[in-house]
C-alpha positions as CSV (number, residue, x, y, z in Angstrom):
1,M,-0.1,0.0,0.0
2,G,1.3,3.2,-0.9
3,S,2.1,6.0,1.6
4,D,-0.7,8.0,0.0
5,E,-3.1,5.2,1.2
6,N,-2.2,5.4,4.8
7,H,-4.2,8.8,5.4
8,L,-7.7,9.2,4.8
9,N,-8.9,12.6,5.0
10,M,-12.2,12.0,6.0
11,P,-13.6,9.5,8.8
12,F,-15.2,7.0,6.7
13,Q,-18.1,4.8,8.6
14,L,-18.2,1.1,7.8
15,V,-19.8,-1.6,9.6
16,F,-17.8,-4.9,10.0
17,A,-20.2,-7.5,9.5
18,T,-18.6,-9.8,12.2
19,N,-19.1,-11.4,15.7
20,N,-15.5,-12.6,15.7
21,R,-13.8,-10.3,18.3
22,H,-10.3,-11.6,16.9
23,K,-11.1,-10.4,13.5
24,L,-12.4,-7.3,14.9
25,E,-9.3,-6.6,16.9
26,E,-7.1,-7.5,13.8
27,V,-9.2,-4.9,11.6
28,A,-9.1,-2.1,14.0
29,A,-5.2,-2.6,14.6
30,K,-4.9,-2.4,10.8
31,I,-7.2,0.8,9.8
32,N,-5.6,2.5,13.1
33,G,-8.1,5.0,12.9
34,E,-8.5,5.6,9.4
35,I,-12.1,4.5,9.4
36,Q,-14.8,4.6,11.9
37,L,-15.4,1.0,12.4
38,L,-18.7,0.0,13.5
39,T,-19.5,-3.2,15.1
40,F,-22.8,-5.2,15.2
41,E,-23.4,-3.8,18.8
42,D,-22.8,-0.2,17.4
43,I,-25.9,-0.9,15.1
44,G,-27.9,-3.0,17.5
45,C,-27.7,-6.4,15.2
46,K,-28.1,-9.2,17.6
47,E,-28.3,-11.7,14.6
48,D,-25.5,-14.4,14.0
49,I,-25.3,-14.5,10.2
50,E,-25.2,-18.3,9.0
51,E,-22.5,-18.9,6.4
52,T,-24.4,-20.9,3.6
53,G,-22.1,-20.2,0.9
54,L,-19.8,-22.7,-0.7
55,T,-16.8,-20.4,-1.7
56,F,-15.0,-17.4,0.3
57,K,-16.7,-14.7,-1.8
58,E,-20.0,-16.1,-1.2
59,N,-19.8,-16.3,2.4
60,A,-18.2,-12.8,2.6
61,A,-21.4,-11.5,0.4
62,I,-23.9,-12.9,2.5
63,K,-22.7,-11.0,5.4
64,S,-22.4,-7.7,3.8
65,H,-25.6,-8.2,2.0
66,Y,-27.3,-9.0,5.1
67,I,-26.4,-5.8,6.9
68,Y,-26.7,-3.4,3.9
69,D,-30.3,-4.8,3.3
70,K,-31.3,-4.5,6.6
71,Y,-29.5,-1.3,8.0
72,Q,-28.8,0.3,4.6
73,L,-25.2,1.2,5.9
74,N,-22.1,0.9,4.2
75,C,-20.5,-2.3,5.3
76,F,-18.0,-5.1,4.8
77,G,-18.0,-8.7,5.4
78,D,-15.3,-11.2,5.2
79,D,-14.7,-14.8,4.9
80,S,-11.1,-16.5,5.7
81,G,-9.4,-20.0,5.6
82,L,-6.9,-22.3,5.5
83,E,-6.2,-24.2,2.2
84,V,-3.7,-27.1,2.5
85,V,-2.5,-28.3,-1.0
86,A,-2.0,-32.1,0.3
87,L,-5.5,-32.0,1.5
88,S,-6.9,-30.9,-2.2
89,G,-7.8,-27.1,-0.5
90,E,-9.1,-28.6,2.6
91,P,-10.4,-27.0,5.2
92,G,-11.1,-24.3,2.7
93,V,-14.6,-22.4,3.5
94,Y,-15.3,-25.1,6.5
95,S,-12.0,-23.9,8.2
96,A,-14.0,-22.8,11.3
97,R,-16.0,-25.8,11.8
98,Y,-13.7,-28.2,10.0
99,A,-13.8,-31.0,12.8
100,G,-17.6,-30.4,13.4
101,E,-18.3,-27.9,15.9
102,H,-18.0,-24.2,14.7
103,G,-15.2,-22.3,16.4
104,N,-13.6,-25.4,18.1
105,H,-10.1,-24.4,17.3
106,D,-8.3,-26.9,18.9
107,A,-10.3,-29.9,17.4
108,N,-9.7,-28.3,14.0
109,I,-6.2,-28.1,14.1
110,N,-5.8,-31.6,15.5
111,K,-7.7,-32.8,12.5
112,V,-5.5,-31.2,10.0
113,L,-2.2,-32.3,12.0
114,Q,-3.8,-36.0,12.0
115,K,-4.7,-35.9,8.2
116,L,-0.9,-34.5,7.6
117,K,0.8,-37.1,10.0
118,L,2.6,-38.9,7.0
119,V,2.6,-36.3,4.7
120,E,5.7,-34.5,3.2
121,N,4.1,-31.7,1.3
122,R,3.0,-29.5,4.2
123,K,2.6,-26.5,1.9
124,A,-0.4,-24.4,2.7
125,R,-2.1,-20.6,2.5
126,F,-4.7,-18.7,4.3
127,I,-7.1,-16.5,2.2
128,T,-9.4,-13.8,3.0
129,V,-12.0,-12.4,0.6
130,I,-14.0,-9.4,1.6
131,S,-17.1,-8.0,0.1
132,L,-17.6,-4.4,0.5
133,I,-21.0,-2.6,0.1
134,W,-20.2,1.0,-0.7
135,N,-23.4,3.1,-1.5
136,G,-25.2,0.3,-2.6
137,E,-22.4,-1.2,-5.1
138,E,-20.2,-4.2,-4.2
139,Y,-16.7,-4.7,-4.3
140,F,-14.2,-7.7,-3.7
141,F,-10.9,-7.5,-2.3
142,E,-8.5,-10.6,-1.7
143,G,-5.4,-11.4,0.2
144,T,-3.4,-14.5,0.5
145,V,-0.4,-15.8,2.4
146,E,1.8,-18.8,1.7
147,G,3.4,-20.7,4.4
148,T,3.6,-24.4,5.7
149,I,2.0,-26.4,8.4
150,C,4.2,-27.2,11.3
151,H,4.3,-30.8,12.7
152,E,3.1,-29.1,16.1
153,R,1.5,-25.9,17.8
154,S,3.7,-23.1,18.5
155,G,2.9,-19.8,20.1
156,A,-0.3,-18.6,22.1
157,S,-1.2,-15.3,20.2
158,G,-3.7,-15.2,17.3
159,F,-6.5,-17.7,16.8
160,G,-7.7,-20.2,14.6
161,Y,-5.0,-22.2,12.8
162,D,-2.1,-19.6,13.5
163,P,-0.2,-21.7,16.1
164,I,0.5,-24.4,13.3
165,F,0.9,-22.0,10.3
166,Q,4.5,-20.6,9.5
167,P,4.4,-18.1,6.7
168,D,6.9,-18.4,4.2
169,G,10.3,-16.2,5.0
170,Y,9.8,-16.8,8.6
171,S,10.7,-19.3,11.1
172,I,8.0,-18.7,13.6
173,T,4.3,-19.2,13.5
174,F,1.5,-16.4,13.1
175,A,0.7,-17.4,17.0
176,E,4.2,-16.4,17.8
177,M,3.9,-13.1,16.2
178,S,2.7,-10.0,17.7
179,L,-0.6,-8.3,16.3
180,E,1.5,-5.2,14.5
181,E,3.9,-8.4,13.0
182,K,1.2,-10.3,12.0
183,N,-0.9,-7.5,10.4
184,K,1.9,-6.8,8.2
185,I,1.8,-10.1,6.2
186,S,-1.5,-11.7,7.0
187,H,-4.2,-12.5,4.5
188,R,-6.7,-10.1,6.1
189,A,-4.1,-7.4,6.4
190,K,-3.5,-7.5,2.7
191,A,-7.1,-7.7,1.8
192,M,-7.9,-4.5,4.2
193,E,-5.1,-2.8,2.3
194,K,-6.8,-3.1,-1.0
195,L,-10.0,-1.9,0.7
196,I,-8.4,1.1,2.4
197,G,-6.9,2.1,-0.9
198,F,-10.1,1.6,-2.6
199,L,-11.8,4.4,0.0
200,N,-9.1,6.6,-0.9
201,S,-9.7,6.5,-4.5
202,V,-13.2,7.5,-4.2
203,E,-12.4,10.3,-1.8
């Protein structure tokens, strides 16, 4: 992202269509006050939007359209996941519920490690797709980060599969990084940089 994209001249208001506090924390740190980020609590939304799409793009759009259709507010939703090469792209869109129960990170990690137990190729990537609805028009932004799956957990930061994902060029996992470090290279950070760049272009 260019330096001019780091400074918005006006406080855009955007609803982030998520109940995931970890995602909110990451995005809030990334935008660093450049956007006035509104949460479900801010707009009085108590729904838990069901992800029924078959792709990251579909799930992201489900969230953003729900908020825009109901509240008529500029908003964005995202969907993210882990894609493991040796598992033909699994867990993919089912990353949060790979082991069955939604959000059971330990069980999800265990399932990935078990499936890769005797596998040499441990290449994987994280992907984020953002659906932004801005003044009634929808725009998509994507971010990815390549890496490998470790043989065991390492680190206590982050969430999801972070303890077993080591990004290319690093000797530590996402879970061993500070939020600031992760936000320089993560899939969600890259997608957010594109979103912020877009908002600068429509000022």
